[in-house]
C-alpha angles and dihedrals in degrees: 000000000000120000101246091187095058113145091207097077148355120271125279119210117199118217114230112179112190089189137107096224113040112137097242109030105006110167097007094102099020096121115069095236091054092046092050091050090050090049091054089049090055091049090053089050091056106264111167092197132017113212111211118199131179100181125055117235095189118129109286095015118155120230117249127212122266091245093053093047091050091049090055099043112035101063090050094048092047093049098046104035095081088059107039141005110277129208122190118222104212144122095206120098095211093050091048092050093047092047091051089051087052093053110280115136100184132053114211102202119187089182093055090218106103101082091113088059092049090049093048093048095041094234137125124275134206115204113202126191116235130169110211126339130298088265094054110016098101098043097094114336113191136180134169089211112001096191095049094043094049091046093049095048094047093044090053093050091046090051089054090050092050090051090049091052102250104171098212127027131186128179124211123192091215101235108209095010104116094336136116122226089264092050089053092051092047090052092050090049090048100046090117087067090059092044089052090064087075093238122119111260128219121191127195119189100137114146092334124161097255089061089055090052092048090048095050117143127236089279091060093243112141117248110260121244091260091060100049100090095102092054092043092053094043094053094042090052091048091050092051091048089053091055106269110155097207140019125204112219148163095214102061104170095050092046094049088055091049091047091051090052092051091046095048093045088054090054097036093134090065094060125087123216094259097092093044093044090056090060098047112112095008 
């Protein structure tokens, strides 16, 4: 099991979608056996937390029933929770409660409404900002000041969670959730504003559509999901440098390496020349 309290780097959360329709890996880990194998692979790569989801929240996604979401999520949570910290990615109270009973200790909540559940269950809670619903959020997102509005909403929800007694709170700006490409870039540039709230910040940019647009080739065609690792690593590294305490990613091993580099660079005065000398001339 990874040491989630390591002083060497920020935390890396691995994304495990037990769904047929997630934007990046929909269907790859839909069956429980496949999802469990993928979870163990993430653990071996250094994931501090594995985030298990049974309902896609991509733009245009269709809601699934509680029973179906439970069928997808619970066997995976039960199998992996003895080996790594598990978060459950859900907006449904009953799914969150059942996942906690199965071993999850963190609720990853894209609706930012489940703090009463987290308080009741005595587990951590991630509040993500989202404008609209998956069906509507990318139709015409608008903000007067996206950084200030996202900060204010998340700070208000976090305050409610503190009052309710939630023991661990994270805030997530919700990159790509009811935001244009420019909104996403403004939020990345303004992450220090979220960090300044005093709440721990999680950032998820991995393989998202705006990276495809930014990585478009000379023909203007967006980079496909399979070619978004450079942008994913660049934005994760940026987020960590700005003070984010955790990044949510598909590519765990590469991101753990990047996070170690950021962490060690931040503590460079504590390192002797021995490690660097070993690399010289190689």
